[in-house]
C-alpha positions as CSV (number, residue, x, y, z in Angstrom):
1,M,-36.1,-16.6,-18.8
2,S,-35.8,-17.6,-15.1
3,I,-32.9,-16.6,-13.0
4,K,-31.9,-20.3,-12.6
5,K,-31.8,-20.8,-16.4
6,I,-29.7,-17.6,-16.8
7,A,-27.3,-18.8,-14.2
8,M,-27.0,-22.2,-15.9
9,K,-26.4,-20.6,-19.3
10,F,-23.8,-18.3,-17.8
11,A,-22.0,-21.2,-16.2
12,L,-22.0,-23.0,-19.5
13,A,-20.6,-20.0,-21.3
14,V,-17.7,-19.8,-18.8
15,A,-17.1,-23.5,-19.1
16,V,-17.1,-23.4,-22.9
17,M,-14.5,-20.6,-22.8
18,G,-12.4,-22.7,-20.4
19,V,-11.9,-20.0,-17.9
20,G,-12.6,-19.3,-14.3
21,V,-12.2,-16.1,-12.4
22,A,-8.4,-16.0,-12.1
23,S,-7.1,-13.5,-9.7
24,A,-4.0,-12.1,-8.1
25,S,-3.8,-13.7,-4.6
26,A,-4.4,-11.6,-1.5
27,T,-1.0,-10.8,0.0
28,T,0.3,-9.2,3.2
29,I,3.8,-7.8,3.7
30,D,4.4,-8.1,7.5
31,T,7.7,-7.6,9.3
32,T,6.2,-7.6,12.8
33,P,6.7,-11.3,13.5
34,Y,10.5,-10.5,13.4
35,W,10.1,-7.5,15.7
36,N,10.5,-7.8,19.5
37,G,7.8,-5.2,20.1
38,S,10.2,-2.7,21.7
39,N,13.1,-1.9,19.5
40,T,12.9,1.6,18.0
41,L,14.3,4.1,15.5
42,S,14.5,7.7,16.4
43,S,13.9,10.6,16.4
44,F,10.9,11.7,14.4
45,G,8.9,15.0,14.4
46,G,9.6,18.7,14.7
47,G,12.7,20.6,15.7
48,S,15.9,18.8,15.0
49,S,14.2,15.5,14.5
50,T,13.9,13.6,11.2
51,S,10.8,14.7,9.3
52,T,10.1,11.6,7.2
53,Y,10.3,7.9,7.7
54,G,9.2,5.3,5.3
55,E,9.5,1.7,4.0
56,T,10.3,0.7,0.4
57,F,8.5,-2.3,-1.1
58,S,7.7,-4.1,-4.3
59,A,4.1,-4.4,-5.2
60,P,3.2,-8.1,-5.2
61,G,0.0,-7.7,-7.3
62,G,-3.5,-6.9,-6.4
63,A,-4.6,-3.6,-4.8
64,L,-3.0,-2.0,-1.7
65,T,-5.9,-1.7,0.8
66,D,-4.1,-0.5,3.9
67,F,-0.7,-0.1,5.6
68,T,0.3,0.2,9.3
69,F,3.3,1.7,11.1
70,Y,4.1,1.7,14.8
71,V,4.9,5.1,16.4
72,N,5.3,6.4,20.0
73,T,5.1,10.2,20.4
74,F,5.4,10.1,24.2
75,G,2.1,11.9,24.7
76,Q,2.9,14.7,22.3
77,S,0.8,15.6,19.1
78,I,2.6,15.6,15.8
79,A,0.7,16.8,12.7
80,A,1.8,14.7,9.7
81,T,0.7,13.1,6.4
82,A,0.8,9.4,5.4
83,Q,1.6,8.9,1.8
84,V,2.5,6.3,-0.9
85,Y,4.8,7.2,-3.9
86,A,6.6,5.4,-6.6
87,W,10.2,4.9,-5.6
88,S,13.3,5.4,-7.8
89,G,16.4,3.2,-7.6
90,A,17.2,0.3,-5.3
91,F,15.2,-0.6,-2.2
92,N,18.1,0.5,0.0
93,G,19.0,3.5,-2.1
94,H,18.4,7.2,-1.4
95,G,15.5,7.7,-3.8
96,P,13.9,10.1,-4.3
97,A,10.2,9.3,-4.4
98,T,8.8,10.0,-7.9
99,G,5.7,11.5,-9.4
100,S,2.6,12.6,-7.5
101,A,1.5,11.1,-4.3
102,L,-0.6,8.0,-5.1
103,F,-2.2,8.2,-1.6
104,S,-2.2,11.0,0.9
105,Q,-4.0,11.3,4.3
106,A,-3.5,13.8,7.0
107,V,-3.0,12.4,10.5
108,T,-2.3,13.6,14.0
109,L,0.0,11.2,15.8
110,N,-0.4,11.1,19.6
111,S,0.4,8.1,21.7
112,S,2.2,7.1,24.9
113,S,3.4,3.7,23.6
114,L,4.2,2.1,20.3
115,Q,0.8,2.4,18.8
116,A,-0.3,1.0,15.5
117,Y,-1.4,3.6,13.0
118,T,-3.3,2.1,10.1
119,F,-4.2,4.0,6.8
120,N,-6.9,2.7,4.5
121,T,-6.0,3.5,0.9
122,G,-9.4,2.4,-0.6
123,G,-7.8,-0.2,-2.8
124,L,-4.8,1.4,-4.5
125,A,-3.9,-0.3,-7.8
126,L,-0.1,-0.7,-8.0
127,N,2.0,-2.2,-10.8
128,A,3.1,-5.7,-9.8
129,G,6.9,-5.8,-9.4
130,S,7.3,-2.0,-9.4
131,S,9.0,-0.2,-6.4
132,Y,7.1,2.1,-4.0
133,V,7.5,3.8,-0.7
134,A,5.0,4.1,2.1
135,L,5.8,6.9,4.6
136,I,4.7,9.4,7.2
137,T,6.1,12.9,7.0
138,V,5.5,15.8,9.3
139,T,3.8,18.9,7.8
140,N,6.1,21.4,9.6
141,T,8.9,21.3,12.2
142,N,7.4,23.9,14.6
143,Q,5.9,21.1,16.8
144,A,6.9,18.4,19.2
145,G,9.7,16.0,18.2
146,N,11.7,13.0,19.5
147,A,9.0,10.4,18.6
148,V,10.2,6.8,17.9
149,W,9.2,4.2,15.4
150,G,9.0,0.4,15.7
151,F,12.1,-0.9,14.0
152,L,14.0,-4.1,13.1
153,S,17.8,-3.5,13.2
154,S,18.3,-6.1,10.5
155,N,16.3,-6.8,7.4
156,P,14.0,-9.9,7.9
157,G,13.9,-10.8,4.2
158,V,10.1,-10.7,4.0
159,A,8.9,-11.1,0.5
160,N,8.3,-7.8,-1.3
161,D,9.6,-5.8,1.7
162,G,12.4,-3.3,1.1
163,N,14.3,-1.2,3.5
164,V,13.7,1.6,6.0
165,V,14.4,5.1,4.5
166,W,14.3,8.6,5.9
167,F,14.7,12.2,5.0
168,N,15.6,15.3,7.0
169,N,13.4,17.5,4.7
170,N,12.4,20.0,7.5
171,G,8.7,19.4,6.9
172,N,8.9,20.3,3.2
173,I,6.8,17.7,1.4
174,S,7.8,19.0,-2.1
175,L,11.4,17.8,-1.4
176,L,10.3,14.2,-1.2
177,T,10.3,14.0,-5.0
178,S,13.0,16.5,-5.9
179,S,15.9,15.7,-3.6
180,T,18.0,12.7,-2.6
181,W,16.9,11.3,0.8
182,D,19.3,10.9,3.7
183,G,18.7,7.3,4.6
184,P,19.3,4.4,4.7
185,W,22.7,3.8,6.0
186,I,21.5,0.6,7.8
187,N,20.1,-2.7,6.5
188,G,16.9,-2.7,8.5
189,S,13.2,-2.4,8.2
190,L,10.4,-0.6,10.0
191,A,7.9,-2.7,11.9
192,W,5.0,-2.5,9.5
193,T,2.3,-4.3,7.5
194,A,0.8,-3.7,4.1
195,D,-2.3,-5.6,2.9
196,F,-3.1,-6.3,-0.8
197,A,-6.5,-7.5,-1.9
198,A,-7.0,-10.1,-4.6
199,V,-8.3,-8.7,-7.9
200,P,-9.6,-10.5,-11.0
201,E,-7.1,-10.6,-13.9
202,P,-8.0,-8.3,-16.8
203,A,-8.0,-11.2,-19.3
204,S,-10.5,-13.2,-17.2
205,L,-12.8,-10.2,-16.8
206,A,-12.8,-9.7,-20.5
207,L,-13.7,-13.3,-21.3
208,L,-16.4,-13.2,-18.6
209,G,-17.7,-10.1,-20.2
210,V,-18.0,-11.9,-23.6
211,G,-20.0,-14.6,-21.8
212,L,-22.4,-12.1,-20.3
213,A,-22.8,-10.4,-23.7
214,G,-23.7,-13.7,-25.3
215,L,-26.2,-14.4,-22.6
216,C,-27.9,-11.0,-23.2
217,A,-28.0,-11.7,-26.9
218,S,-29.5,-15.1,-26.3
219,R,-32.1,-13.6,-24.0
220,R,-33.1,-11.0,-26.6
221,K,-33.6,-13.6,-29.3
222,K,-36.0,-15.5,-27.1
223,K,-38.0,-12.5,-26.1
224,P,-41.6,-12.8,-27.6
225,A,-42.5,-10.2,-30.3
226,Q,-44.6,-7.3,-29.2
227,A,-48.2,-7.2,-30.6
């Protein structure tokens, strides 16, 4: 059977089933339009600085492909880890994060201005409507501190965005899921973005699979018998 005929039969099968490829729409959480580009929250890093800053959010559907924070280390290097966890309690609560890290990537922060640090998650499937936290935490406190984060002093009310949270965990990542966090005590958000890719709905994929299976069966029936 020709490719053209196969394509036509597949399109007919989909039409008969009355289904297209439904998908969760691509979505971006973005607080930066409400940020003046200079307002900051401090301090972050080693020594007496806060070890962990993050932003809570509700998954809008689709797969998280990347997220971005804005940090200025004033020319000092800070070894840290960017992560995503499920979040317990309210957006503006004190957590803690829960379960194992859903995403984790080591990073060295070093900038002389409010630089965008973007982390590609590879398409992280999250449960629509569930609460999560994206964060950066230092790996130890024996390093430079006093870095600052891009910050909005009031919550902009962006859909699916939550609240800035932080934790003085002294570089101990294990405490992120075992202890109550220190912040927030303000109703604000970090300057950040999170991109979610559209993905086909499972029901649609299943129906399309049935259509493909039917095509294969039809093609087998028309295959001439071997001598």
